[in-house]
N, C-alpha and C positions, 0 to 999 in steps of 0.2 A: 169897560175894562174887564169884561167877561173873559174867563179863561186865563187870566194872568195870575200868577202866584208870586208872592213875596214873603219870605221868611221875616214876618214883622218883628218878632222877638229878637232875631239875630240882627236885623237891620237897625233896630232901636239900640241894641247893645253897641253896634258899630258906631252909630251917631254919638252915643255917649262917650265912647272911647276917643272920638275926635274932639270932644269938648262941648258938644251940643247938649243942651239940657232944655226941658220944658217945651215951649212952643218951637224953639229952634229945631229940636229933634223931630217934632211933628212936621215942620215944614220940609225938612230933609226927606223924610219918608214920603211925603206927598210928591215932592219933586221926583223921587225915584219912581214912583207909580205912574206919574204922568210920562216920564221918559220911557218906561216900559210900554205904556199904551201907545205912544207915538211910534216907537220902533215896530211894535206889532202891526200897526195900521200901514206903515211904510212897506213892510214885508207883504202884507195882503194885497196892496196896490201893485206891487211888483209880480205877484202870482197871476193876477187877472189880465195884465197887459201883454 
């Protein structure tokens, strides 16, 4: 996940506003980072083909 940035404080605040707390908020942030990494990998694959 090198080169990916995520406003962690902002994302955590958004997760809490949606009602997530504790581990649920952490899981939401992790899912966001995984999604960002997968999207970046897909874009890189498209550039090389």
